[in-house]
Residue, then its C-alpha position, 0 to 999 in steps of 0.5 A: m519474519n522481515f521485509k527481505t524484498i520490497l516491491v514498488h509500483l513505478d509509473h509516470s505520475v507525479r507521485s511515483p518518485v515519492r513512492a519510490a523514495m519511501a520504498a527505498r527508505w524502508a528498503r535500506a532501514h530493513g536491509s531489503h532488496l528493493t524491486g521497482l516494478l514498472p508496467t510499460g503500458l504496452s498490452d501483451g496482446v497481438i493485433p491482427a494486421d487486417a484489423i488495422a486501417s490503412g495508415m494506423s500501423d505507424y500510429i500503433a508503432e509510434s505509440a508503442d515507442y513513446l510508451r517504451h521510451r517513457a518507461e526507460a526514462i522512469a526506470r532511469e529516474f529510479r535507478e539514479a535516485v536509489a543509486g544516489t542514496g548509497p550502495m543497496s540491492y535493487e533492480v528494475r522490472m519492466v513488464d508489458g501487459d495488464t498493470v493489476d495483474a503485474v503487480v499481484r504476480h510480482g507482489r506474490v514473490s515479495d514481502l511487502v507491496v508499496i503502491g499509491q493512493s489513487d487521486d484526482s490525476n487518475r480519475t480517467d485511468t480506471i486501472v490506477r484507481a482500482l489498483a489498491e483495491h485489487v492488489l490488497m484483495d488478490v496478492g496475499r501479501p501485505v500492501m502499503v498505500v502511500p497518499s496522494a499528498g505529503t512527503f514522508y522522510e523518516v521510517p515510521k516511529r509512531i504507529l497506530v494499529g486499528w484493532d478490532g479482533s478480526r482475521e484481517a486485523a490479525v494478519a496485518v499486525q503480524a505482517a507489520l512486525p518488522a516495522l513495529r519493532r522499530a517504532a518508538r511508539v505503538t498504539l493499538v486503538s479499538l473503536r465502537h459506536s455506543n450502540d454496539e456491543d462491548n466486544a472486549q472478550r472477542l478483542l482480546t486486546a490485553d492478549m494482543v499487546q502481550y503477543l507484541l511484547r513477546h515480539g519485541v514490541q511495547a504497545r499501549a492499548e486504547s478503546q473508545v466509544t465514538e459517535i462519528d464514523i469509525a473511519d473518521s475517528l480512526l483518522s482523527r486518532i492519527s492526527d491526535l497521536d501524530a502518528d506516521l503509519l496506520v496498520m490495519g486489516g482491509y475489506g472485512h466485508s465483501r468488496l460488493r458490500e463495501r461499494v454499496l454501503g461503504g466501509v472503513t477500508r474505502q473511507v480510509l483509502a480515500q481520506m488517508t493522510v499517512p501511509v497505510l500498511m493493510a493486509h487482507 
């Protein structure tokens, strides 16, 4: 497997160029085709003429023109930025309609979907805030979430893998193999609380290390008992190891349980400091 097609979500946020630049670096490193997916913000619904108050048609037309021009400017910036780094295969797709639906549909014909972490600048935009959650659950492809702060100039070399033996973690590891092969250091980290059962038999960590070795990835494993939240401990290990990418499974529980009780996925997505490659 390789990342033959990488899709990056483009929008008008200040982090869109950072996200696009990172996706372009990955595409160049992996010899991928890069697709910049740009939802225009225009609805694909049709408003009946008799539903528009007098004088509103001009406002609607002006709003549509504004959104279209804004999208064209974003597309132009993306093309210029990618072209400025040298020859590579890329395109921009401007699409109308629902943002989440567009990213999911086009993401399904890609190998990796790159989106941004929600942040305070998006607090009034429900679609953007829900994007990572919905895309991860529905797209059927690995998703890389880029933090809302920081710059990431290099393809990851020090990768931390959150390994808990779950289906989601196994899918994430398999999906991340192209990145893991390029890394200088891969660390599998398994965490549990002191009152949790020792799941060494279920984790099969040594077997996962051998699995990775057969795929050309030399990894070391560590197992730790922690007294703090698993997510906090995982994020702490990222800092300790100076990792520049986290690979983990996403939403091992239902979204409802994650919403009500909290969960590792939601906490990592809220507090992440490095890009996170997730799969569900």
